[in-house]
C-alpha positions in Angstrom: 0.0 0.0 0.0 1.3 3.4 -1.0 1.9 5.9 1.9 -0.1 9.1 2.2 1.8 12.1 3.6 -0.1 14.8 5.3 1.7 18.0 6.2 -0.2 19.6 9.0 0.8 23.3 9.0 0.0 25.6 11.9 -0.5 29.1 10.6 2.2 31.8 11.0 1.9 34.6 13.5 -1.1 37.0 13.1 -2.0 40.1 15.0 -5.1 39.4 17.1 -8.5 40.8 16.0 -11.9 39.2 16.8 -12.5 38.7 13.1 -11.5 35.0 12.8 -12.1 34.8 9.1 -10.3 38.0 8.1 -7.4 38.1 10.5 -4.2 38.3 8.4 -0.6 37.5 9.1 1.6 40.0 11.0 4.8 41.2 9.5 6.7 38.5 11.4 4.1 36.0 10.1 4.7 37.1 6.5 8.5 36.7 6.9 8.0 33.2 8.5 5.6 32.3 5.7 8.4 33.0 3.2 10.8 30.8 5.2 8.1 28.0 5.3 7.6 28.2 1.5 11.4 27.8 1.1 11.5 24.9 3.5 8.7 23.1 1.6 10.2 24.0 -1.9 11.6 20.6 -2.5 8.6 18.7 -1.3 6.2 17.5 -4.1 2.7 18.4 -2.9 -0.4 17.0 -4.7 -3.0 19.1 -3.0 -3.2 22.2 -0.7 -6.1 22.5 1.7 -6.8 25.1 4.3 -9.0 26.4 7.0 -11.1 29.2 5.6 -9.4 31.7 8.0 -7.1 34.2 6.2 -4.1 33.5 8.4 -4.1 29.8 7.5 -4.7 30.5 3.8 -1.8 33.1 3.7 0.5 30.6 5.4 0.1 28.0 2.6 -0.2 30.3 -0.4 3.5 30.0 -1.3 3.3 26.2 -1.2 0.3 26.2 -3.5 2.0 28.6 -5.9 5.2 26.6 -6.0 3.2 23.4 -6.8 0.8 25.3 -9.2 -2.2 24.3 -7.2 -5.4 26.0 -6.0 -6.0 26.1 -2.3 -9.2 24.2 -1.4 -10.9 25.6 1.7 -12.2 23.1 4.2 -14.5 24.7 6.9 -13.8 21.8 9.3 -10.1 22.7 9.5 -10.9 26.1 11.1 -9.7 26.6 14.7 -11.8 25.2 17.6 -14.2 27.7 19.0 -13.1 28.2 22.6 -16.1 30.4 23.6 -18.7 32.6 22.0 -17.3 35.7 23.7 -13.6 36.5 24.4 -12.4 34.8 27.6 -10.9 36.7 30.5 -8.1 34.3 31.1 -7.1 32.3 28.0 -4.7 30.0 29.8 -7.3 29.0 32.3 -9.9 28.4 29.6 -7.5 26.2 27.6 -6.6 24.2 30.8 -10.3 23.6 31.5 -11.1 22.3 28.0 -8.1 20.0 27.9 -8.7 18.7 31.5 -12.2 17.5 30.7 -12.7 16.3 27.1 -16.5 17.0 27.3 -16.3 20.4 28.9 -17.0 23.5 26.8 -17.4 27.2 27.6 -20.7 28.9 26.6 -20.9 28.9 22.8 -17.6 27.0 22.5 -16.6 23.5 21.4 -15.4 20.7 23.7 -12.2 18.8 22.8 -14.5 15.9 21.9 -16.6 17.9 19.5 -13.7 19.8 17.9 -11.6 16.6 17.5 -14.6 14.8 15.9 -15.0 17.7 13.4 -11.3 17.7 12.5 -10.9 13.9 12.3 -13.9 13.5 10.0 -12.4 16.0 7.6 -9.0 14.5 8.0 -10.2 11.0 7.2 -11.9 12.3 4.1 -8.5 13.7 3.0 -6.9 10.3 3.6 -9.5 8.6 1.4 -9.6 11.2 -1.3 -5.8 11.7 -1.5 -4.6 8.1 -0.8 -1.0 7.7 -1.7 -0.5 11.4 -2.2 1.2 14.3 -0.4 -1.2 16.9 1.0 -0.5 20.2 2.8 -3.1 21.4 5.2 -3.1 24.9 6.6 -4.8 24.8 10.0 -4.6 26.0 13.6 -2.8 24.8 16.8 -5.6 23.4 18.9 -7.4 21.7 16.0 -4.1 20.3 14.7 -3.2 18.7 18.1 -6.7 17.5 18.7 -6.6 15.7 15.3 -3.2 14.3 16.0 -4.3 13.1 19.4 -7.0 10.9 17.8 -4.2 8.9 16.1 -1.8 9.0 19.0 -2.7 10.3 22.5 0.8 11.5 23.2 -0.3 14.7 21.4 -1.8 16.8 24.2 -2.0 20.3 25.6 1.7 20.1 26.6 2.6 19.3 23.0 0.3 22.2 21.8 2.2 24.6 24.1 5.5 23.7 22.4 4.2 24.4 18.9 5.7 27.3 16.9 3.9 29.7 14.6 4.2 28.4 11.9 4.9 24.8 12.6 4.9 21.8 10.3 4.5 18.1 11.0 4.5 15.4 8.3 2.1 12.5 9.3 2.7 9.4 7.3 -0.2 6.9 6.9 -0.9 3.5 5.4 -4.6 3.6 5.0 -5.9 5.2 8.2 -3.0 3.9 10.3 -0.5 6.5 11.4 3.0 5.1 10.7 5.3 8.1 11.5 5.3 11.7 12.6 8.2 14.0 11.7 8.6 17.7 12.5 9.6 19.6 9.3 9.9 23.1 10.7 13.1 24.1 12.7 
């Protein structure tokens, strides 16, 4: 069986605004996006998918351009909704949702719900692009929640160590995770 390689790409740095769909990369994020494009230059990518959030799209634009591909937007790869309203203490809110998989803040998604959303879309990618190499522009929490479905070593501690951007290549045979390699240094 031919391996499928999924490059999960956490978006580069963006300047916070409450507009999740429109928030763009910061100057540092744009510089890191150029470095990321360079790092991925010698990797043959068959498809580029992204969260519909601008910061994720902008992060993978160079990869799409280098491979002469259109970016396909996948709503399910958007970041987990932590709460309907901005939270007072982000760190406490993150601790609460990671401590109890079913817990969610008002208007937010639990780890269970966000993981289910991400994994369903991820499995669709594995089936649609079997044996191919796919880059997915996404977000830290959703990325780690999806990875944790395949291996529970990926948790909130792992999430805290992620860079912006960050890239992990997940190698699959069918739906079985065979290897995880960090690409970003």
